[in-house]
C-alpha positions as CSV (number, residue, x, y, z in Angstrom):
1,M,-20.4,24.4,25.9
2,K,-23.5,23.0,27.6
3,R,-25.8,25.0,25.3
4,A,-23.9,23.7,22.3
5,I,-24.4,20.1,23.5
6,L,-28.2,20.8,23.9
7,V,-28.5,22.4,20.5
8,T,-26.7,19.4,18.9
9,A,-29.0,17.0,20.6
10,A,-32.1,18.9,19.7
11,L,-31.2,19.2,16.0
12,G,-30.2,15.6,15.8
13,L,-33.5,14.3,17.3
14,L,-36.1,17.0,17.0
15,A,-37.5,15.0,19.9
16,Q,-36.4,13.5,23.1
17,G,-35.5,9.8,22.9
18,Q,-37.2,7.2,24.9
19,D,-34.9,6.1,27.8
20,E,-32.5,4.4,25.4
21,G,-29.4,5.7,27.2
22,K,-29.4,2.7,29.6
23,K,-26.8,0.1,28.9
24,E,-29.2,-2.8,29.1
25,E,-32.0,-2.6,26.6
26,Q,-35.2,-4.4,27.7
27,V,-36.5,-6.6,24.8
28,V,-40.3,-6.4,24.3
29,R,-41.9,-9.8,24.2
30,G,-44.6,-10.6,21.8
31,H,-45.1,-10.0,18.1
32,V,-44.2,-6.8,16.2
33,F,-47.2,-4.9,14.9
34,A,-47.6,-5.5,11.2
35,W,-44.7,-8.1,11.3
36,P,-46.0,-10.9,13.5
37,F,-43.5,-13.5,12.3
38,T,-40.4,-11.3,12.4
39,E,-38.0,-11.7,15.3
40,V,-38.7,-9.0,17.9
41,E,-35.0,-8.4,18.5
42,K,-34.5,-7.3,14.9
43,M,-37.4,-4.8,15.0
44,Q,-36.4,-2.8,18.1
45,P,-37.2,0.8,17.1
46,R,-34.5,3.3,16.1
47,G,-34.6,6.8,17.4
48,G,-33.0,9.2,19.8
49,T,-30.8,8.3,22.6
50,S,-31.2,11.4,24.9
51,R,-33.0,11.0,28.2
52,G,-35.7,13.5,29.0
53,T,-37.3,14.5,32.3
54,E,-40.5,12.9,33.5
55,V,-43.8,14.5,32.5
56,V,-47.2,14.8,34.3
57,L,-50.1,14.3,32.0
58,D,-53.1,16.6,32.3
59,E,-56.0,14.2,32.7
60,K,-58.8,16.9,32.8
61,P,-60.6,17.6,29.5
62,S,-59.2,20.8,28.1
63,A,-61.2,24.0,27.9
64,A,-60.8,23.9,24.1
65,W,-62.3,20.4,24.0
66,E,-65.3,21.4,26.1
67,K,-65.9,24.4,23.9
68,L,-65.7,22.2,20.8
69,Q,-68.5,20.0,22.2
70,K,-71.0,22.9,22.4
71,E,-73.5,23.5,19.6
72,V,-72.7,26.3,17.2
73,D,-74.6,27.9,14.4
74,S,-71.8,27.9,11.8
75,K,-69.8,24.9,10.5
76,V,-66.9,27.2,9.9
77,E,-66.9,28.2,13.6
78,K,-67.0,24.5,14.6
79,D,-64.0,23.9,12.3
80,R,-62.2,26.9,13.9
81,R,-62.7,25.5,17.4
82,A,-61.2,22.2,16.3
83,I,-58.1,23.8,14.8
84,L,-57.6,26.0,17.9
85,A,-57.9,22.9,20.1
86,L,-54.5,21.9,18.6
87,A,-52.8,24.5,20.7
88,G,-51.3,23.7,24.1
89,S,-48.4,22.0,25.8
90,Y,-47.8,18.4,25.0
91,R,-45.8,15.2,25.3
92,V,-45.5,14.2,21.6
93,S,-44.7,10.7,20.4
94,F,-43.6,9.9,16.8
95,D,-44.2,6.3,15.8
96,F,-43.7,4.9,12.3
97,I,-43.5,1.4,10.9
98,E,-43.0,0.3,7.3
99,T,-45.7,-2.2,6.5
100,M,-44.6,-3.4,3.1
101,G,-41.9,-3.1,0.5
102,F,-41.6,-3.9,-3.2
103,S,-37.9,-4.5,-3.9
104,K,-36.5,-8.0,-4.6
105,G,-35.5,-9.7,-1.3
106,Y,-37.2,-7.0,0.7
107,Q,-36.5,-6.9,4.4
108,P,-38.4,-4.5,6.7
109,P,-36.4,-1.7,8.2
110,K,-36.6,-1.0,12.0
111,P,-39.6,1.0,13.1
112,Y,-38.9,4.5,14.3
113,F,-39.9,5.9,17.7
114,S,-39.0,9.1,19.5
115,W,-40.7,11.6,21.7
116,G,-40.4,15.2,23.0
117,T,-42.2,18.0,24.9
118,E,-43.7,20.6,22.6
119,H,-45.6,23.8,22.9
120,V,-48.1,24.9,20.2
121,Q,-49.1,28.5,20.3
122,V,-51.6,30.6,18.3
123,L,-49.9,33.2,16.1
124,A,-53.0,34.3,14.3
125,S,-56.7,33.6,14.7
126,E,-59.0,35.1,12.1
127,E,-62.4,34.0,10.8
128,E,-60.9,32.1,7.9
129,F,-57.2,31.8,8.8
130,I,-55.4,30.3,11.8
131,S,-51.6,30.0,12.3
132,L,-50.1,27.7,14.9
133,Q,-46.4,27.7,15.8
134,H,-44.8,24.5,17.3
135,T,-41.8,24.9,19.6
136,L,-39.8,22.2,21.2
137,V,-39.0,22.8,24.9
138,M,-36.7,20.0,26.1
139,Y,-35.2,19.1,29.4
140,F,-32.4,16.6,29.0
141,K,-30.6,14.4,31.6
142,D,-26.9,13.7,31.4
143,E,-25.2,10.4,32.2
144,E,-25.3,11.2,35.9
145,G,-29.0,12.0,35.8
146,K,-28.5,15.7,36.2
147,E,-31.2,17.7,34.4
148,M,-30.2,20.3,31.7
149,G,-32.5,22.8,30.1
150,P,-34.9,24.0,29.0
151,M,-33.6,23.9,25.5
152,V,-36.0,25.9,23.4
153,M,-36.0,25.4,19.6
154,K,-38.4,26.6,17.0
155,H,-40.1,23.7,15.3
156,W,-42.6,23.5,12.4
157,R,-45.6,25.7,11.7
158,Q,-49.0,25.0,10.4
159,D,-51.3,27.5,8.8
160,W,-55.0,26.8,8.1
161,S,-56.9,28.7,5.4
162,Y,-60.6,28.3,4.6
163,E,-61.6,27.6,1.0
164,D,-58.1,28.5,-0.2
165,N,-57.7,27.4,-3.9
166,E,-54.2,28.8,-4.5
167,L,-51.7,26.2,-3.2
168,K,-47.9,25.9,-3.3
169,T,-47.3,22.2,-3.8
170,F,-44.1,20.1,-3.6
171,R,-43.0,18.6,-6.9
172,G,-39.9,16.7,-5.8
173,N,-36.2,17.7,-6.2
174,S,-36.5,20.5,-3.7
175,T,-39.0,22.2,-6.0
176,W,-42.4,23.9,-5.2
177,A,-44.9,25.4,-7.7
178,G,-48.2,27.1,-7.5
179,E,-51.4,25.2,-8.2
180,K,-54.8,26.7,-8.6
181,L,-57.8,24.6,-7.8
182,R,-61.4,25.1,-8.9
183,P,-63.5,26.8,-6.2
184,R,-65.9,23.8,-6.0
185,K,-62.8,21.6,-5.2
186,V,-62.2,23.5,-1.9
187,K,-65.8,24.5,-1.0
188,G,-66.3,24.0,2.8
189,K,-62.8,22.7,3.2
190,W,-59.6,23.9,4.9
191,T,-56.1,23.9,3.5
192,Q,-53.3,22.9,5.9
193,S,-50.0,24.5,4.9
194,V,-47.0,23.0,6.7
195,F,-43.6,24.8,7.0
196,Q,-40.1,23.6,8.0
197,V,-38.4,24.8,11.1
198,D,-36.9,27.8,9.1
199,D,-40.4,28.7,7.7
200,S,-39.5,27.4,4.2
201,P,-42.4,25.4,2.6
202,R,-42.9,21.7,3.2
203,Y,-46.4,20.8,1.8
204,E,-49.9,22.2,1.4
205,V,-53.0,20.1,1.1
206,V,-56.8,20.4,1.1
207,G,-59.0,18.5,3.5
208,E,-62.3,18.6,5.3
209,W,-63.3,18.7,9.0
210,V,-66.0,16.2,10.0
211,H,-67.8,16.5,13.3
212,S,-69.9,13.5,14.3
213,G,-70.8,11.8,17.6
214,G,-68.5,14.1,19.6
215,M,-65.5,13.3,17.4
216,S,-63.8,16.0,15.2
217,S,-61.4,14.9,12.5
218,W,-59.7,16.5,9.5
219,R,-58.6,14.2,6.7
220,S,-56.4,15.4,3.9
221,E,-56.3,14.5,0.2
222,S,-53.2,12.7,-1.0
223,C,-50.2,14.9,-1.5
224,W,-46.4,14.9,-2.0
225,R,-44.0,15.9,0.8
226,P,-40.3,16.1,1.1
227,L,-38.6,13.4,3.2
228,P,-38.7,14.1,6.9
229,R,-35.5,14.3,9.0
230,R,-36.1,10.7,10.4
231,E,-35.7,9.4,6.8
232,F,-33.4,11.6,4.7
233,S,-30.6,11.0,7.2
234,V,-30.8,7.2,6.7
235,R,-32.5,6.6,3.3
236,S,-31.4,7.4,-0.3
237,D,-33.6,5.0,-2.2
238,Y,-36.6,7.3,-2.5
239,Q,-37.2,11.1,-2.7
240,V,-40.9,11.7,-1.9
241,L,-43.4,10.8,0.7
242,Q,-46.9,10.5,-0.9
243,G,-49.7,10.1,1.5
244,V,-52.9,11.0,3.3
245,H,-53.0,12.2,6.9
246,E,-55.6,12.8,9.5
247,L,-55.9,14.9,12.6
248,T,-58.4,13.9,15.4
249,I,-59.1,16.0,18.5
250,T,-59.3,14.2,21.8
251,A,-60.3,15.4,25.3
252,N,-56.6,15.6,26.3
253,G,-54.9,16.5,23.0
254,W,-54.9,15.2,19.5
255,V,-53.7,12.4,17.3
256,H,-52.0,12.7,13.9
257,T,-52.1,9.5,11.8
258,Q,-50.4,9.0,8.4
259,Q,-50.6,6.5,5.5
260,N,-47.5,7.1,3.4
261,Q,-46.0,5.7,0.2
262,K,-42.3,6.1,-0.4
263,V,-41.8,7.2,-4.0
264,A,-38.6,7.1,-6.0
265,L,-38.3,9.6,-8.9
266,G,-36.8,8.5,-12.2
267,D,-34.7,10.7,-14.6
268,Q,-37.6,10.8,-17.1
269,G,-40.3,11.7,-14.5
270,E,-41.4,8.1,-13.9
271,I,-42.2,7.1,-10.3
272,T,-41.6,3.9,-8.4
273,I,-43.2,3.1,-5.1
274,V,-40.5,1.3,-2.9
275,G,-42.5,1.0,0.3
276,Q,-45.5,1.9,2.4
277,E,-45.7,3.0,6.1
278,L,-48.1,3.9,8.8
279,G,-47.5,6.6,11.3
280,V,-49.1,7.6,14.6
281,N,-48.1,10.8,16.3
282,R,-49.8,11.5,19.7
283,Y,-50.0,14.9,21.3
284,E,-50.9,14.3,25.0
285,R,-51.5,17.4,27.1
286,I,-49.2,17.9,30.1
287,S,-49.2,20.0,33.2
288,E,-45.5,19.5,34.1
289,P,-42.9,20.5,33.2
290,S,-43.9,24.0,32.2
291,L,-43.3,24.8,28.6
292,V,-43.8,28.6,29.0
293,A,-40.2,29.1,27.9
294,A,-41.5,28.8,24.4
295,E,-43.5,32.0,24.6
296,T,-40.8,33.8,26.5
297,T,-38.3,33.0,23.7
298,W,-40.9,34.0,21.1
299,K,-41.2,37.4,22.6
300,K,-37.5,37.9,21.8
301,T,-37.4,36.4,18.4
302,G,-41.0,36.6,17.1
303,E,-40.6,39.8,15.2
304,Y,-37.7,38.4,13.2
305,W,-39.6,35.2,12.3
306,K,-42.5,37.5,11.2
307,E,-40.1,39.1,8.7
308,V,-39.1,35.6,7.5
309,R,-42.7,34.7,6.9
310,E,-43.3,37.9,5.0
311,A,-40.2,37.4,2.9
312,W,-41.5,34.0,1.9
313,A,-44.9,35.5,1.0
314,D,-43.0,37.7,-1.5
315,V,-41.2,34.6,-2.9
316,Y,-44.5,32.9,-3.5
317,E,-45.9,36.0,-5.3
318,K,-42.8,36.6,-7.5
319,H,-42.0,33.0,-8.4
320,P,-44.6,30.7,-9.8
321,A,-42.1,27.9,-9.3
322,F,-38.8,27.7,-7.5
323,S,-36.3,25.3,-6.0
324,L,-34.1,25.6,-2.9
325,K,-30.4,25.2,-2.6
326,T,-29.2,22.7,0.1
327,E,-26.5,25.0,1.5
328,V,-25.1,28.5,1.1
329,D,-21.7,29.5,2.5
330,G,-21.4,26.0,4.0
331,K,-24.6,26.3,6.0
332,K,-28.2,25.1,5.6
333,L,-31.0,27.6,5.6
334,Y,-32.2,26.9,9.1
335,Q,-28.6,27.4,10.4
336,H,-28.5,30.9,9.0
337,H,-31.9,31.8,10.6
338,F,-31.3,30.0,13.9
339,G,-27.9,31.7,14.3
340,Y,-29.5,35.2,13.9
341,A,-32.4,34.4,16.2
342,M,-30.1,33.0,18.8
343,K,-28.2,36.4,18.9
344,L,-31.5,38.2,19.3
345,E,-32.5,35.9,22.2
346,G,-29.2,36.5,24.0
347,S,-29.2,40.3,23.4
348,D,-30.6,42.9,25.8
349,E,-30.9,45.5,23.0
350,A,-34.1,46.4,21.3
351,Y,-34.9,44.5,18.1
352,D,-33.6,46.3,15.0
353,A,-36.5,45.8,12.6
354,K,-34.6,47.2,9.6
355,A,-31.6,44.9,10.1
356,G,-33.9,41.9,10.8
357,K,-35.9,42.5,7.6
358,A,-32.7,42.8,5.6
359,H,-31.2,39.6,7.0
360,A,-34.4,37.6,6.5
361,R,-34.8,38.6,2.8
362,E,-31.1,38.5,1.9
363,T,-30.7,35.1,3.4
364,I,-33.8,33.5,1.7
365,A,-32.9,35.1,-1.7
366,K,-29.5,33.3,-1.6
367,F,-31.3,29.9,-1.4
368,V,-34.2,30.5,-3.8
369,Q,-33.7,29.5,-7.5
370,E,-36.3,30.3,-10.0
371,V,-37.7,27.5,-12.1
372,D,-39.6,27.6,-15.3
373,A,-43.1,26.7,-14.2
374,G,-43.7,25.1,-17.6
375,T,-41.1,22.4,-16.9
376,V,-42.5,21.4,-13.5
377,G,-44.7,18.3,-13.7
378,K,-47.8,17.6,-11.6
379,Y,-48.0,14.6,-9.4
């Protein structure tokens, strides 16, 4: 029962809430960023209500940061060091505020804020390809202050490919399609491919690492993305996030900033921008609590998730364009995968590779619907 409560909390938040479980909420005095004349009480952030354990920040510059500061002969190697510096154990904050809207009588919605403890591990590190897996490792406190956990849950994944000109881009309406870029368009650049918690695609975009004055940043081009969990559960007036995002390495972690437009799709393919937002996600390296449980869990489930990734690779090869069903047999895709992975984690038996491969492929096949690539527009 306790595990079920933790899973429900994790899936609902995908981050630990700030200490919002207290009965009396302290009102912040002063103006609200980007809305200086709006009543502060009306702009208290929405987000999770779970209480998490305290963390200890690691104030020493990381070994990856120090390695990044050293001179190298190759720009590609400098880029690789920056990407690898994204790995580690972090306190992560998710902070978003809508800065403008375009509907009649527009009123700004509440900002969004939540936080969690997350481990980022390296799945693959090759000369022109790096794969990083994010895993939430959460320690909750109940109403009496008793600590529960760790609750370990596979989160998103990011793959980095150098001078990759064959992308799978989001086209709206739960649809993705292949897009081939000219080699000169990606020369010297890295593609960041972001995947959902179940390894289904989210978005893929080209950008370039710039290293100057001890600062290393990667800035993307503009791209379309599906609505994130923080939005699709409360908004129905738009269907696409269109934006540019930037990753910057710091001595103690990294910062992910976003500039997003909220796009509504019309029946005839027309688009309407309903609002614009800013986002700042901070990854601050921690020394406590230990998040090693992420790698322990991965040892039990990693082979299955490898089969899932390979099944998706086959989907990309066979289907120039495809869409995904929302549910099959009353469950979402992540629920099918997570249920299977949870059984593996709790079993003492050796992993059955044949059964795992069959489950991964059969499950994904039920959700994938082929789409005529000629009917899919470009954003």
